[in-house]
N, C-alpha and C positions, 0 to 999 in steps of 0.2 A: 504495500498500497502505499510506503515512503516512497519506495521508486518512480511510484506511478504520479505523485505532488510531483517531484522533483522534474521529471520526464513534461510536467504538464507546464508546471511553471518555466521550465528553460522555454518551453514552445511558444506560450503565452508572450513571454520575452521576448521573441524571436521575431513573432507575428507582428508584435506592434511595434520593432524596428523598421517595417518593412513598408510604412506610412510616409506619406511625402512629408521632404522635409518641411519646418516652419516657414522657409520662404519660395517655397516653390507657388508657382505660378498656378497649380493645377485648382480647379472650381473657380477660376478667374472668366467672368466674360463679361462683355458691357452688355446694353440694351441693344436690340434690333434696329440696324442702320439701314437706311434709303439710298439707294445707288447712284440716284437722279443730284440728293443734296451732296451727296458724299463726291460726287464730281464739281456739284457749286463751289464746296469747301474747297476743293485743290487747286480750285483757281484763284478761289477769293484769298489765301492764304498765298498764292503764288509759287507754289508746288512747283509749278509748269515752266517756271524760270531755269531751273536746273533737272528734271524729269519729264518724260513724255511716257504715255501709256500706251501701248500696242493699242493698236486699232480705236483708237480715241482722237478725233479732231481738237485739237483745245486751240481756244485763243492764245495770241503771242503775249507774254506775259511782261511788263514793263521793265522790270529790271533783268531780262532772261540773261543769261551767260553761253558761252562756249560750248560748255558741260553739259550736257545732257544723258543722265542718266535712265537707262531703260527700264521699265516697270511692265509688268504683264506679259501676256505673249504667253508661247509655248514654252514651256519647261521641265526638266526633267521630274523635278519635284516641287511638288506646288508647294510655297511660301503658306503655311498654316495662319489660322487668324492671330493665334499668340504673337508670332514673328512678325507679323506686320503692323499689331499695337507696339511692341517694341521698336520697332524700328523707327517707328515715330516718335513714342515716349522718351529714347535713350540712341539716339541715331548712333553712337558711337561704339555700340556695342559690335556693333559688325559693319566695317569697312564696305562698301562698293567693288569687287571684285572686276579684273579686266580693263581698268583704266589705273594711270598712272599716278603712286600714290600724293604727289602733289597736286594733283586735280581734284582730289575728292579729301582729303585731310588738309587741318591746319598748322599742324605739327613736324618736325623732319624725322620722329619716330613711323610716322602714318598712324597715331591710334587715335586721333580726334578729329571726326566729322566734319567736313564743310558745312553739314546740313543745321543749320538755324536748330535752336531748344525753344519750340512753340509751347512746354506746358501752362505757361502762363497765359495765354491766349486763346488755345484751341477748348473748347467745351467737351464735358462728356460725348455728348451728342454729335458733337463735328466729328470726334473722334472714332464714334460708334458707324457714323454714315462714309469717314472716309475709307474705313477698312473694309467697309462693306463695299464699295467703290472699287477700289485696288484688288480685292479679293476676286471679283468678279471678271476682271479680265485674265487671271491667272487661266493656263489650260494646259494639263497635263499633256507630254507628247509621250504616245507610248513607245516602250524600249523596241529595238528591233532585238529580236533574240537571235543568236548564235546557231547558224542551220551545223549542226555537226552530222556526220556520216552516222550510218548504221554500226554500231562494235559488233565485229562477227569473232 
């Protein structure tokens, strides 16, 4: 009986340790967003000064730069809701790939994104709309499977 209680206690501790960390984003979601309002927010915040969205005709931004970081389109892996939210509220967490560091960062080490921090400007509703708009323009590209000859 004593061994059974010890085994049960150990199992309980192990199961409790499998839960998400306190800093986990698990369970976080914004209210449902609206694609049209998200596109309007994208233009209002002048995101189109440095970003283009695949398949979307956007007006020219008044402070447009030569840099145009592409969003949306056919991708091998869909940007998740959480990744898009994080990219907006903490743009330096992941720097755009495929661009020269000096184009997309503000420091020599390439650790700080040129993207402005909008945390004191954007409302939660705008953030939800913006993420919904962006996510609607990503398309998962099917992977071309390698053809292997039959193994004899």
